[in-house]
C-alpha positions as CSV (number, residue, x, y, z in Angstrom):
1,X,-90.9,23.4,21.5
2,X,-89.1,21.4,18.7
3,X,-86.0,20.2,19.7
4,X,-83.0,18.5,17.7
5,X,-81.1,15.5,19.1
6,X,-78.1,13.5,18.2
7,X,-77.2,10.0,19.0
8,X,-73.2,10.0,18.4
9,X,-71.7,6.8,17.7
10,X,-67.6,6.1,17.3
11,X,-66.3,3.3,15.5
12,X,-66.8,1.1,18.1
13,X,-70.8,1.5,18.6
14,X,-70.3,3.5,22.0
15,X,-72.5,6.7,22.0
16,X,-72.4,9.8,23.4
17,X,-74.6,11.2,26.4
18,X,-74.5,14.4,28.3
19,X,-75.2,15.5,31.9
20,X,-77.6,18.5,32.1
21,X,-75.9,21.0,34.3
22,X,-77.1,22.7,37.3
23,X,-79.5,25.1,37.4
24,X,-81.1,23.6,33.9
25,X,-84.7,21.6,34.3
26,X,-83.9,18.4,35.0
27,X,-80.6,19.0,36.1
28,X,-78.5,16.0,37.0
29,X,-80.0,13.6,34.5
30,X,-78.1,12.6,31.0
31,X,-79.5,13.5,27.6
32,X,-78.2,12.7,23.9
33,X,-76.8,16.4,23.1
34,X,-78.6,18.9,21.0
35,X,-81.5,21.7,21.2
36,X,-84.4,23.9,20.3
37,X,-84.9,24.8,16.5
38,X,-84.9,28.6,16.2
39,X,-87.5,29.9,14.1
40,X,-87.1,29.2,10.4
41,X,-84.2,26.6,11.5
42,X,-84.4,23.2,10.1
43,X,-84.1,20.2,12.5
44,X,-80.5,19.2,10.6
45,X,-79.4,23.1,10.9
46,X,-80.2,23.2,14.6
47,X,-78.4,19.8,15.4
48,X,-75.3,21.2,13.5
49,X,-75.5,24.5,15.1
50,X,-76.0,22.8,18.7
51,X,-73.4,20.1,18.4
52,X,-70.5,22.9,17.8
53,X,-72.2,24.9,20.2
54,X,-72.1,22.4,22.7
55,X,-69.4,19.8,22.1
56,X,-67.4,21.8,19.8
57,X,-67.8,19.6,16.9
58,X,-68.1,20.0,12.8
59,X,-70.7,18.0,11.4
60,X,-72.4,17.3,8.3
61,X,-75.9,17.5,8.6
62,X,-76.4,15.6,5.0
63,X,-75.1,12.5,6.8
64,X,-77.8,12.4,9.3
65,X,-79.8,9.4,9.5
66,X,-83.2,10.0,11.3
67,X,-83.9,7.6,14.5
68,X,-87.2,8.4,16.4
69,X,-89.5,11.0,16.4
70,X,-90.6,11.7,20.2
71,X,-93.5,13.7,21.1
72,X,-93.1,14.3,24.9
73,X,-95.0,16.1,27.7
74,X,-93.5,17.5,30.8
75,X,-96.4,19.1,32.6
76,X,-97.3,22.4,31.0
77,X,-93.7,21.5,29.1
78,X,-94.7,20.0,25.4
79,X,-91.9,19.3,23.2
80,X,-91.1,17.2,20.2
81,X,-87.6,15.7,20.0
82,X,-86.2,14.7,16.5
83,X,-83.0,12.3,17.0
84,X,-80.7,11.7,14.4
85,X,-77.8,9.5,14.3
86,X,-74.6,11.2,13.6
87,X,-71.3,9.0,12.8
88,X,-69.2,11.2,11.7
89,X,-67.4,15.2,12.4
90,X,-64.6,16.3,13.0
91,X,-62.7,17.9,16.6
92,X,-63.0,15.8,20.1
93,X,-66.5,16.6,21.9
94,X,-66.0,18.5,24.7
95,X,-68.7,19.7,27.5
96,X,-68.8,23.0,26.6
97,X,-72.4,23.1,27.8
98,X,-73.0,20.1,29.8
99,X,-71.6,19.3,33.8
100,X,-70.3,15.9,32.1
101,X,-69.9,14.1,28.6
102,X,-69.2,10.1,28.6
103,X,-69.2,7.6,25.7
104,X,-70.9,4.1,26.9
105,X,-72.0,0.9,25.4
106,X,-75.6,1.5,24.5
107,X,-77.0,-1.3,26.5
108,X,-74.6,-0.3,29.6
109,X,-76.7,2.8,30.1
110,X,-79.1,2.6,32.9
111,X,-82.6,4.3,31.3
112,X,-83.1,5.6,35.0
113,X,-79.8,8.3,34.7
114,X,-81.7,9.8,31.2
115,X,-84.2,12.6,31.0
116,X,-87.7,10.4,30.6
117,X,-87.9,12.0,26.8
118,X,-84.8,10.5,26.1
119,X,-85.3,7.0,26.9
120,X,-87.4,6.2,23.9
121,X,-84.3,7.7,22.0
122,X,-81.9,5.0,23.9
123,X,-84.3,2.3,23.0
124,X,-84.6,3.2,19.4
125,X,-80.8,3.4,19.1
126,X,-80.4,-0.2,21.2
127,X,-83.4,-1.9,19.1
128,X,-82.5,-3.9,15.5
129,X,-84.6,-3.4,12.3
130,X,-86.1,-7.0,12.9
131,X,-88.5,-8.7,15.5
132,X,-88.8,-12.2,15.0
133,X,-91.9,-14.0,16.3
134,X,-92.2,-17.9,16.9
135,X,-94.8,-19.8,14.6
136,X,-97.7,-20.4,17.3
137,X,-98.3,-23.9,16.5
138,X,-94.7,-25.1,16.5
139,X,-93.9,-27.7,18.8
140,X,-91.2,-26.9,21.3
141,X,-88.4,-28.8,19.6
142,X,-89.2,-26.8,16.3
143,X,-89.3,-23.8,18.2
144,X,-85.8,-24.4,19.9
145,X,-84.2,-25.4,16.1
146,X,-86.3,-22.3,14.9
147,X,-84.7,-19.7,17.4
148,X,-81.1,-21.4,17.2
149,X,-81.3,-21.0,13.9
150,X,-82.6,-17.3,13.6
151,X,-79.6,-16.5,16.7
152,X,-77.1,-17.6,13.8
153,X,-78.8,-15.6,11.1
154,X,-78.2,-12.4,13.0
155,X,-81.7,-11.9,14.7
156,X,-81.0,-10.3,17.8
157,X,-84.7,-9.6,19.2
158,X,-87.0,-12.5,19.3
159,X,-90.3,-13.5,20.8
160,X,-91.5,-16.8,21.9
161,X,-94.9,-17.2,21.4
162,X,-96.5,-20.9,21.9
163,X,-99.8,-20.1,23.0
164,X,-100.9,-24.0,22.6
165,X,-98.4,-24.9,24.9
166,X,-98.5,-25.2,28.9
167,X,-96.6,-22.1,30.4
168,X,-94.1,-24.8,32.0
169,X,-93.1,-26.1,28.2
170,X,-92.9,-22.6,27.1
171,X,-90.4,-21.6,30.0
172,X,-88.5,-24.9,29.2
173,X,-87.9,-23.9,25.8
174,X,-86.5,-20.5,26.7
175,X,-84.3,-22.0,29.5
176,X,-82.9,-24.3,26.5
177,X,-82.0,-21.2,23.9
178,X,-81.0,-18.5,27.1
179,X,-77.0,-19.4,27.0
180,X,-77.4,-18.7,23.1
181,X,-79.5,-15.6,23.5
182,X,-77.3,-14.3,26.2
183,X,-73.6,-15.6,24.2
184,X,-75.0,-13.5,20.9
185,X,-76.0,-10.6,23.1
186,X,-79.7,-11.0,22.1
187,X,-83.1,-10.5,23.7
188,X,-85.5,-13.2,24.5
189,X,-89.2,-12.0,25.0
190,X,-91.8,-14.6,26.6
191,X,-95.5,-14.0,25.2
192,X,-97.8,-12.3,28.1
193,X,-95.5,-14.1,30.8
194,X,-94.3,-12.0,33.1
195,X,-93.9,-14.2,36.0
196,X,-91.4,-16.1,33.9
197,X,-89.5,-13.4,32.4
198,X,-88.9,-12.2,35.8
199,X,-87.5,-16.0,37.0
200,X,-85.6,-16.5,34.1
201,X,-82.9,-13.6,34.4
202,X,-80.9,-12.0,32.1
203,X,-81.7,-11.8,28.4
204,X,-85.4,-12.5,28.9
205,X,-88.2,-10.1,28.4
206,X,-91.6,-9.9,27.9
207,X,-94.0,-8.8,25.2
208,X,-97.5,-7.5,26.8
209,X,-100.6,-8.0,25.4
210,X,-103.1,-5.2,25.1
211,X,-105.3,-6.3,27.7
212,X,-102.4,-6.5,30.1
213,X,-101.5,-2.7,29.2
214,X,-105.1,-1.7,30.3
215,X,-104.7,-4.0,33.5
216,X,-100.8,-2.7,34.6
217,X,-100.2,0.3,36.8
218,X,-96.5,0.3,36.2
219,X,-94.0,-1.1,34.1
220,X,-93.8,-5.0,34.6
221,X,-89.7,-5.4,34.2
222,X,-86.9,-3.6,35.6
223,X,-84.9,-1.5,32.9
224,X,-82.8,-4.3,32.7
225,X,-85.2,-6.4,31.1
226,X,-87.0,-5.5,27.8
227,X,-90.7,-5.2,27.6
228,X,-92.6,-4.8,23.9
229,X,-96.6,-4.4,23.6
230,X,-98.8,-5.4,21.2
231,X,-101.5,-2.4,19.8
232,X,-103.5,-1.6,17.3
233,X,-104.7,1.8,17.8
234,X,-103.3,5.4,19.3
235,X,-105.0,4.8,22.6
236,X,-102.7,1.0,23.3
237,X,-99.7,3.1,22.0
238,X,-100.3,6.0,24.4
239,X,-100.7,3.2,27.2
240,X,-97.3,1.4,26.3
241,X,-95.8,4.4,26.4
242,X,-97.0,5.7,29.9
243,X,-96.6,1.8,31.1
244,X,-92.5,2.8,30.2
245,X,-92.3,-0.1,27.4
246,X,-89.2,-0.1,25.4
247,X,-91.1,-0.7,22.1
248,X,-94.3,-1.6,20.4
249,X,-95.7,-3.5,17.6
250,X,-98.6,-2.0,15.6
251,X,-100.7,-4.1,13.4
252,X,-102.4,-5.3,10.8
253,X,-100.4,-3.0,8.6
254,X,-101.3,-5.5,6.0
255,X,-103.9,-8.0,5.2
256,X,-102.9,-11.2,6.9
257,X,-104.1,-14.9,6.5
258,X,-104.2,-15.5,10.3
259,X,-106.6,-12.2,10.8
260,X,-108.7,-12.1,7.6
261,X,-111.5,-10.2,9.2
262,X,-109.4,-7.5,10.7
263,X,-109.0,-4.4,8.4
264,X,-105.3,-3.3,7.7
265,X,-104.1,0.0,9.0
266,X,-102.3,0.2,5.5
267,X,-98.7,2.2,5.1
268,X,-100.3,5.7,5.7
269,X,-101.9,5.6,8.6
270,X,-99.1,3.5,10.4
271,X,-96.9,6.5,9.6
272,X,-99.6,8.9,11.3
273,X,-99.9,6.7,14.6
274,X,-96.3,6.2,14.3
275,X,-94.9,9.7,14.4
276,X,-97.4,10.3,17.0
277,X,-96.1,7.3,19.3
278,X,-93.6,7.9,22.0
279,X,-91.5,5.1,21.7
280,X,-90.4,3.0,19.2
281,X,-92.9,0.9,16.8
282,X,-92.5,-2.4,14.7
283,X,-94.9,-2.7,12.3
284,X,-96.3,-6.4,12.0
285,X,-98.9,-8.0,9.7
286,X,-98.3,-9.2,6.2
287,X,-94.6,-8.6,6.7
288,X,-91.6,-9.7,6.4
289,X,-87.8,-8.8,6.4
290,X,-87.4,-7.4,3.4
291,X,-90.3,-5.0,4.3
292,X,-87.9,-3.4,6.7
293,X,-87.0,-0.4,4.4
294,X,-90.5,0.6,3.7
295,X,-91.3,0.6,7.6
296,X,-88.5,2.9,8.1
297,X,-89.9,4.9,5.7
298,X,-92.8,5.6,7.7
299,X,-91.3,6.3,10.8
300,X,-91.3,2.6,11.8
301,X,-88.4,1.3,14.2
302,X,-88.5,-2.0,11.6
303,X,-90.7,-4.7,10.9
304,X,-92.0,-7.9,13.0
305,X,-93.5,-11.0,11.8
306,X,-93.2,-14.8,11.2
307,X,-93.2,-14.8,7.6
308,X,-89.6,-14.6,6.5
309,X,-87.8,-15.0,10.1
310,X,-88.6,-18.4,10.7
């Protein structure tokens, strides 16, 4: 089943979600409006038709912006959701084919109320195009200065990774910058440190290693904490999705000085793996902020890295 879903965004940045009516599959859960493609129909044409039928609005499919493609299985029911951002329409949306509709700030939506296949769409709508990672050999003071400068430059998703430092020192760095992280509405992820993320609370998440993906049986943080994961192949991407991670990094896309023996994926293979994944994916490895457009062209959420971010 091929489904088109629309993420309507109003002038204040709120998104529209619709509640599935009684009698339908997953009744009572919320979703992004849309519906199945008819034979021979494009995703844009299907979304244009569905938004007219479900919400009573007229949209221009040429103005749609691709967001994420989500393959998903509901038991025997297999589907692919093709989500697009919609920012321009005429008419006032109404609940013509839903129990209710609601306009919400993206970060105010509890993913637990959404149909499972729509949770990656929410994550993609929330997450920025950059994911900045601190230099591994930075001192605690250098990490603090770099994080504060990155926040001032507009970075809103940051990973604190200082493998040479004791865990207590890394948590102290996080505590120092956390008031600024919260003030900017940003998110700081601790590398591998689930316990530290739980203890520091709001604004702090965790970035899991590939080995942690294999060891964990369930999502390590509540939905209020962002969970990322390091992935290198299709199996690890599937594990990250099954665990309920909000996003993954996929690396190395290009050759890197830090891992000279690792075979790079290249952009075509990155795109194939990302299109088959069921969560947002950042391109990592030999990349900087200037590569974001290339990553988006190849189905990525954006780029992650150190170079150019710090």
